N, CA, C and O atoms as a GROMACS GRO file, in nm:
protein
  348
    1MET      N    1   0.085  -0.116   0.000
    1MET     CA    2   0.000   0.000   0.000
    1MET      C    3   0.090   0.122   0.000
    1MET      O    4   0.171   0.140   0.091
    2CYS      N    5   0.076   0.206  -0.098
    2CYS     CA    6   0.159   0.324  -0.108
    2CYS      C    7   0.081   0.446  -0.064
    2CYS      O    8  -0.035   0.463  -0.102
    3GLY      N    9   0.142   0.528   0.014
    3GLY     CA   10   0.077   0.650   0.060
    3GLY      C   11   0.100   0.763  -0.038
    3GLY      O   12   0.197   0.762  -0.114
    4SER      N   13   0.011   0.860  -0.035
    4SER     CA   14   0.027   0.979  -0.117
    4SER      C   15  -0.048   1.092  -0.053
    4SER      O   16  -0.123   1.072   0.043
    5ALA      N   17  -0.028   1.212  -0.104
    5ALA     CA   18  -0.099   1.328  -0.050
    5ALA      C   19  -0.249   1.312  -0.068
    5ALA      O   20  -0.327   1.363   0.012
    6ALA      N   21  -0.290   1.240  -0.172
    6ALA     CA   22  -0.432   1.220  -0.198
    6ALA      C   23  -0.493   1.119  -0.101
    6ALA      O   24  -0.614   1.117  -0.081
    7HIS      N   25  -0.410   1.034  -0.041
    7HIS     CA   26  -0.457   0.930   0.051
    7HIS      C   27  -0.379   0.938   0.182
    7HIS      O   28  -0.294   0.853   0.208
    8PRO      N   29  -0.407   1.039   0.265
    8PRO     CA   30  -0.327   1.059   0.385
    8PRO      C   31  -0.337   0.946   0.487
    8PRO      O   32  -0.252   0.938   0.575
    9GLY      N   33  -0.436   0.859   0.478
    9GLY     CA   34  -0.450   0.750   0.574
    9GLY      C   35  -0.371   0.628   0.536
    9GLY      O   36  -0.375   0.527   0.607
   10SER      N   37  -0.298   0.635   0.426
   10SER     CA   38  -0.224   0.518   0.381
   10SER      C   39  -0.075   0.541   0.399
   10SER      O   40  -0.032   0.645   0.447
   11GLY      N   41   0.003   0.443   0.360
   11GLY     CA   42   0.148   0.455   0.364
   11GLY      C   43   0.202   0.473   0.504
   11GLY      O   44   0.150   0.416   0.600
   12LEU      N   45   0.307   0.554   0.517
   12LEU     CA   46   0.372   0.573   0.646
   12LEU      C   47   0.280   0.632   0.750
   12LEU      O   48   0.290   0.597   0.868
   13PHE      N   49   0.191   0.720   0.710
   13PHE     CA   50   0.096   0.777   0.806
   13PHE      C   51   0.009   0.666   0.864
   13PHE      O   52  -0.020   0.665   0.984
   14GLY      N   53  -0.033   0.573   0.778
   14GLY     CA   54  -0.113   0.460   0.824
   14GLY      C   55  -0.035   0.373   0.921
   14GLY      O   56  -0.090   0.325   1.019
   15PHE      N   57   0.095   0.351   0.893
   15PHE     CA   58   0.178   0.272   0.984
   15PHE      C   59   0.193   0.343   1.117
   15PHE      O   60   0.190   0.279   1.222
   16TYR      N   61   0.210   0.476   1.114
   16TYR     CA   62   0.222   0.552   1.238
   16TYR      C   63   0.095   0.538   1.320
   16TYR      O   64   0.100   0.515   1.441
   17SER      N   65  -0.019   0.552   1.254
   17SER     CA   66  -0.147   0.538   1.322
   17SER      C   67  -0.163   0.398   1.380
   17SER      O   68  -0.212   0.383   1.491
   18LEU      N   69  -0.122   0.297   1.305
   18LEU     CA   70  -0.132   0.159   1.352
   18LEU      C   71  -0.046   0.138   1.476
   18LEU      O   72  -0.086   0.066   1.567
   19SER      N   73   0.071   0.201   1.480
   19SER     CA   74   0.160   0.182   1.594
   19SER      C   75   0.101   0.241   1.721
   19SER      O   76   0.145   0.206   1.830
   20ARG      N   77   0.004   0.330   1.708
   20ARG     CA   78  -0.058   0.392   1.825
   20ARG      C   79  -0.175   0.311   1.878
   20ARG      O   80  -0.229   0.342   1.984
   21ILE      N   81  -0.216   0.206   1.806
   21ILE     CA   82  -0.326   0.122   1.852
   21ILE      C   83  -0.270   0.027   1.957
   21ILE      O   84  -0.182  -0.054   1.929
   22THR      N   85  -0.322   0.038   2.075
   22THR     CA   86  -0.276  -0.050   2.183
   22THR      C   87  -0.396  -0.118   2.245
   22THR      O   88  -0.511  -0.084   2.215
   23GLY      N   89  -0.369  -0.212   2.329
   23GLY     CA   90  -0.478  -0.278   2.398
   23GLY      C   91  -0.529  -0.399   2.322
   23GLY      O   92  -0.460  -0.450   2.234
   24PRO      N   93  -0.649  -0.444   2.355
   24PRO     CA   94  -0.699  -0.570   2.303
   24PRO      C   95  -0.758  -0.566   2.161
   24PRO      O   96  -0.810  -0.667   2.115
   25ARG      N   97  -0.751  -0.454   2.092
   25ARG     CA   98  -0.807  -0.446   1.957
   25ARG      C   99  -0.735  -0.541   1.864
   25ARG      O  100  -0.612  -0.548   1.863
   26ARG      N  101  -0.813  -0.614   1.786
   26ARG     CA  102  -0.754  -0.705   1.687
   26ARG      C  103  -0.718  -0.626   1.562
   26ARG      O  104  -0.793  -0.540   1.516
   27VAL      N  105  -0.602  -0.657   1.509
   27VAL     CA  106  -0.556  -0.595   1.385
   27VAL      C  107  -0.548  -0.705   1.280
   27VAL      O  108  -0.489  -0.810   1.303
   28VAL      N  109  -0.610  -0.680   1.166
   28VAL     CA  110  -0.606  -0.774   1.054
   28VAL      C  111  -0.524  -0.710   0.943
   28VAL      O  112  -0.558  -0.603   0.893
   29ALA      N  113  -0.415  -0.776   0.906
   29ALA     CA  114  -0.327  -0.726   0.800
   29ALA      C  115  -0.366  -0.793   0.669
   29ALA      O  116  -0.340  -0.911   0.648
   30LEU      N  117  -0.428  -0.716   0.583
   30LEU     CA  118  -0.475  -0.768   0.455
   30LEU      C  119  -0.411  -0.684   0.345
   30LEU      O  120  -0.448  -0.568   0.324
   31GLY      N  121  -0.317  -0.742   0.275
   31GLY     CA  122  -0.247  -0.668   0.171
   31GLY      C  123  -0.135  -0.750   0.114
   31GLY      O  124  -0.129  -0.872   0.133
   32GLY      N  125  -0.047  -0.684   0.044
   32GLY     CA  126   0.069  -0.751  -0.013
   32GLY      C  127   0.168  -0.796   0.093
   32GLY      O  128   0.162  -0.750   0.207
   33ARG      N  129   0.257  -0.883   0.055
   33ARG     CA  130   0.352  -0.942   0.150
   33ARG      C  131   0.433  -0.835   0.224
   33ARG      O  132   0.449  -0.844   0.346
   34VAL      N  133   0.485  -0.735   0.153
   34VAL     CA  134   0.568  -0.632   0.215
   34VAL      C  135   0.487  -0.552   0.317
   34VAL      O  136   0.534  -0.522   0.427
   35TYR      N  137   0.364  -0.517   0.281
   35TYR     CA  138   0.276  -0.442   0.371
   35TYR      C  139   0.246  -0.524   0.496
   35TYR      O  140   0.254  -0.473   0.608
   36VAL      N  141   0.211  -0.650   0.478
   36VAL     CA  142   0.176  -0.737   0.590
   36VAL      C  143   0.296  -0.755   0.682
   36VAL      O  144   0.281  -0.756   0.804
   37GLN      N  145   0.416  -0.770   0.626
   37GLN     CA  146   0.536  -0.784   0.708
   37GLN      C  147   0.561  -0.657   0.790
   37GLN      O  148   0.601  -0.665   0.906
   38ALA      N  149   0.538  -0.541   0.730
   38ALA     CA  150   0.557  -0.415   0.802
   38ALA      C  151   0.456  -0.403   0.917
   38ALA      O  152   0.491  -0.358   1.027
   39VAL      N  153   0.332  -0.442   0.892
   39VAL     CA  154   0.230  -0.439   0.997
   39VAL      C  155   0.269  -0.536   1.109
   39VAL      O  156   0.256  -0.502   1.227
   40ALA      N  157   0.318  -0.653   1.073
   40ALA     CA  158   0.356  -0.754   1.173
   40ALA      C  159   0.472  -0.706   1.260
   40ALA      O  160   0.483  -0.746   1.376
   41GLN      N  161   0.559  -0.621   1.206
   41GLN     CA  162   0.667  -0.566   1.287
   41GLN      C  163   0.613  -0.473   1.393
   41GLN      O  164   0.664  -0.469   1.505
   42LEU      N  165   0.509  -0.398   1.359
   42LEU     CA  166   0.448  -0.307   1.456
   42LEU      C  167   0.354  -0.379   1.551
   42LEU      O  168   0.347  -0.347   1.669
   43ARG      N  169   0.283  -0.477   1.499
   43ARG     CA  170   0.187  -0.553   1.579
   43ARG      C  171   0.206  -0.702   1.552
   43ARG      O  172   0.138  -0.757   1.465
   44PRO      N  173   0.296  -0.769   1.624
   44PRO     CA  174   0.320  -0.911   1.602
   44PRO      C  175   0.195  -0.997   1.618
   44PRO      O  176   0.190  -1.109   1.567
   45ASP      N  177   0.096  -0.946   1.689
   45ASP     CA  178  -0.029  -1.022   1.709
   45ASP      C  179  -0.129  -1.002   1.596
   45ASP      O  180  -0.240  -1.055   1.601
   46ALA      N  181  -0.091  -0.926   1.494
   46ALA     CA  182  -0.182  -0.900   1.381
   46ALA      C  183  -0.220  -1.029   1.312
   46ALA      O  184  -0.134  -1.114   1.285
   47LEU      N  185  -0.347  -1.044   1.281
   47LEU     CA  186  -0.394  -1.161   1.207
   47LEU      C  187  -0.363  -1.140   1.059
   47LEU      O  188  -0.379  -1.030   1.007
   48GLN      N  189  -0.319  -1.246   0.992
   48GLN     CA  190  -0.279  -1.240   0.853
   48GLN      C  191  -0.361  -1.342   0.774
   48GLN      O  192  -0.317  -1.456   0.757
   49PRO      N  193  -0.479  -1.303   0.726
   49PRO     CA  194  -0.569  -1.399   0.663
   49PRO      C  195  -0.518  -1.463   0.536
   49PRO      O  196  -0.566  -1.570   0.499
   50LEU      N  197  -0.424  -1.401   0.467
   50LEU     CA  198  -0.377  -1.458   0.341
   50LEU      C  199  -0.242  -1.529   0.356
   50LEU      O  200  -0.184  -1.573   0.257
   51ALA      N  201  -0.193  -1.540   0.480
   51ALA     CA  202  -0.065  -1.608   0.503
   51ALA      C  203  -0.073  -1.752   0.456
   51ALA      O  204  -0.169  -1.823   0.486
   52GLY      N  205   0.028  -1.793   0.382
   52GLY     CA  206   0.034  -1.931   0.335
   52GLY      C  207  -0.038  -1.957   0.204
   52GLY      O  208  -0.025  -2.065   0.147
   53CYS      N  209  -0.112  -1.859   0.154
   53CYS     CA  210  -0.179  -1.877   0.024
   53CYS      C  211  -0.074  -1.877  -0.087
   53CYS      O  212   0.024  -1.802  -0.081
   54ARG      N  213  -0.096  -1.962  -0.187
   54ARG     CA  214   0.001  -1.974  -0.296
   54ARG      C  215  -0.043  -1.905  -0.424
   54ARG      O  216   0.027  -1.914  -0.525
   55GLY      N  217  -0.154  -1.839  -0.423
   55GLY     CA  218  -0.198  -1.770  -0.543
   55GLY      C  219  -0.332  -1.703  -0.522
   55GLY      O  220  -0.394  -1.716  -0.417
   56ILE      N  221  -0.374  -1.631  -0.624
   56ILE     CA  222  -0.498  -1.553  -0.614
   56ILE      C  223  -0.619  -1.643  -0.593
   56ILE      O  224  -0.715  -1.602  -0.526
   57GLY      N  225  -0.617  -1.764  -0.648
   57GLY     CA  226  -0.730  -1.856  -0.629
   57GLY      C  227  -0.747  -1.893  -0.483
   57GLY      O  228  -0.859  -1.891  -0.430
   58GLU      N  229  -0.637  -1.928  -0.417
   58GLU     CA  230  -0.644  -1.961  -0.275
   58GLU      C  231  -0.683  -1.840  -0.192
   58GLU      O  232  -0.758  -1.852  -0.095
   59GLN      N  233  -0.633  -1.723  -0.229
   59GLN     CA  234  -0.668  -1.600  -0.157
   59GLN      C  235  -0.818  -1.574  -0.166
   59GLN      O  236  -0.882  -1.546  -0.065
   60CYS      N  237  -0.873  -1.584  -0.286
   60CYS     CA  238  -1.017  -1.560  -0.304
   60CYS      C  239  -1.100  -1.663  -0.228
   60CYS      O  240  -1.201  -1.628  -0.166
   61ALA      N  241  -1.058  -1.789  -0.232
   61ALA     CA  242  -1.131  -1.894  -0.161
   61ALA      C  243  -1.129  -1.870  -0.010
   61ALA      O  244  -1.230  -1.886   0.057
   62ARG      N  245  -1.014  -1.831   0.042
   62ARG     CA  246  -1.003  -1.806   0.185
   62ARG      C  247  -1.089  -1.687   0.226
   62ARG      O  248  -1.159  -1.693   0.327
   63LEU      N  249  -1.085  -1.580   0.149
   63LEU     CA  250  -1.167  -1.463   0.182
   63LEU      C  251  -1.315  -1.496   0.173
   63LEU      O  252  -1.394  -1.449   0.255
   64ALA      N  253  -1.355  -1.577   0.074
   64ALA     CA  254  -1.496  -1.618   0.062
   64ALA      C  255  -1.539  -1.699   0.183
   64ALA      O  256  -1.649  -1.682   0.234
   65ARG      N  257  -1.451  -1.788   0.229
   65ARG     CA  258  -1.482  -1.868   0.348
   65ARG      C  259  -1.503  -1.778   0.470
   65ARG      O  260  -1.594  -1.801   0.550
   66LEU      N  261  -1.420  -1.676   0.484
   66LEU     CA  262  -1.434  -1.583   0.596
   66LEU      C  263  -1.564  -1.504   0.587
   66LEU      O  264  -1.630  -1.481   0.689
   67ILE      N  265  -1.600  -1.464   0.467
   67ILE     CA  266  -1.724  -1.387   0.448
   67ILE      C  267  -1.846  -1.470   0.486
   67ILE      O  268  -1.940  -1.418   0.546
   68ARG      N  269  -1.845  -1.600   0.451
   68ARG     CA  270  -1.959  -1.687   0.479
   68ARG      C  271  -1.967  -1.731   0.626
   68ARG      O  272  -2.073  -1.775   0.670
   69ALA      N  273  -1.860  -1.719   0.699
   69ALA     CA  274  -1.856  -1.770   0.836
   69ALA      C  275  -1.942  -1.687   0.930
   69ALA      O  276  -1.950  -1.564   0.918
   70GLU      N  277  -2.006  -1.755   1.026
   70GLU     CA  278  -2.084  -1.684   1.128
   70GLU      C  279  -1.991  -1.608   1.222
   70GLU      O  280  -2.024  -1.499   1.268
   71GLN      N  281  -1.876  -1.665   1.251
   71GLN     CA  282  -1.776  -1.603   1.338
   71GLN      C  283  -1.645  -1.589   1.260
   71GLN      O  284  -1.552  -1.667   1.280
   72PRO      N  285  -1.637  -1.490   1.171
   72PRO     CA  286  -1.520  -1.482   1.082
   72PRO      C  287  -1.387  -1.466   1.154
   72PRO      O  288  -1.286  -1.517   1.107
   73LEU      N  289  -1.384  -1.396   1.267
   73LEU     CA  290  -1.257  -1.380   1.337
   73LEU      C  291  -1.210  -1.511   1.398
   73LEU      O  292  -1.089  -1.535   1.408
   74ASP      N  293  -1.302  -1.596   1.439
   74ASP     CA  294  -1.263  -1.728   1.491
   74ASP      C  295  -1.204  -1.812   1.379
   74ASP      O  296  -1.103  -1.879   1.399
   75VAL      N  297  -1.267  -1.811   1.262
   75VAL     CA  298  -1.216  -1.886   1.146
   75VAL      C  299  -1.080  -1.829   1.106
   75VAL      O  300  -0.988  -1.904   1.075
   76LEU      N  301  -1.068  -1.698   1.105
   76LEU     CA  302  -0.943  -1.633   1.069
   76LEU      C  303  -0.832  -1.674   1.165
   76LEU      O  304  -0.720  -1.701   1.123
   77HIS      N  305  -0.863  -1.681   1.293
   77HIS     CA  306  -0.763  -1.723   1.392
   77HIS      C  307  -0.720  -1.866   1.364
   77HIS      O  308  -0.601  -1.897   1.373
   78GLN      N  309  -0.812  -1.954   1.331
   78GLN     CA  310  -0.779  -2.093   1.299
   78GLN      C  311  -0.690  -2.100   1.175
   78GLN      O  312  -0.591  -2.174   1.174
   79LEU      N  313  -0.724  -2.024   1.072
   79LEU     CA  314  -0.645  -2.025   0.949
   79LEU      C  315  -0.506  -1.970   0.973
   79LEU      O  316  -0.408  -2.024   0.922
   80THR      N  317  -0.496  -1.863   1.052
   80THR     CA  318  -0.368  -1.800   1.082
   80THR      C  319  -0.280  -1.896   1.162
   80THR      O  320  -0.160  -1.908   1.135
   81THR      N  321  -0.339  -1.964   1.259
   81THR     CA  322  -0.264  -2.059   1.340
   81THR      C  323  -0.216  -2.176   1.254
   81THR      O  324  -0.102  -2.220   1.269
   82ALA      N  325  -0.301  -2.224   1.166
   82ALA     CA  326  -0.263  -2.335   1.077
   82ALA      C  327  -0.150  -2.294   0.983
   82ALA      O  328  -0.057  -2.371   0.960
   83ALA      N  329  -0.158  -2.173   0.928
   83ALA     CA  330  -0.054  -2.124   0.836
   83ALA      C  331   0.078  -2.108   0.909
   83ALA      O  332   0.184  -2.139   0.854
   84ALA      N  333   0.074  -2.060   1.033
   84ALA     CA  334   0.197  -2.041   1.110
   84ALA      C  335   0.262  -2.174   1.143
   84ALA      O  336   0.385  -2.184   1.147
   85SER      N  337   0.183  -2.276   1.168
   85SER     CA  338   0.241  -2.406   1.204
   85SER      C  339   0.301  -2.478   1.085
   85SER      O  340   0.385  -2.566   1.103
   86THR      N  341   0.260  -2.444   0.962
   86THR     CA  342   0.316  -2.506   0.843
   86THR      C  343   0.433  -2.428   0.785
   86THR      O  344   0.502  -2.477   0.696
   87ALA      N  345   0.454  -2.307   0.834
   87ALA     CA  346   0.561  -2.221   0.780
   87ALA      C  347   0.697  -2.261   0.831
   87ALA      O  348   0.797  -2.200   0.794
   0.00000   0.00000   0.00000
């Protein structure tokens, strides 16, 4: 995600804002690998729903599964934990 004057909430400003989020709020890092890695440096507890996906097909399938779930954050946590254990 690249920041610009037209999008002040993105880029480095967005990272600065993210670093100020403290407490029990869940952070979901959804983006390209470089963006997600930067978010994870600021918030190691950030959920990464696309971690471990090998292509756009798997990414779309995973996001569709999350959308259909009654408790999407619970499913996301399961997927994130599974991806971390296979990495």
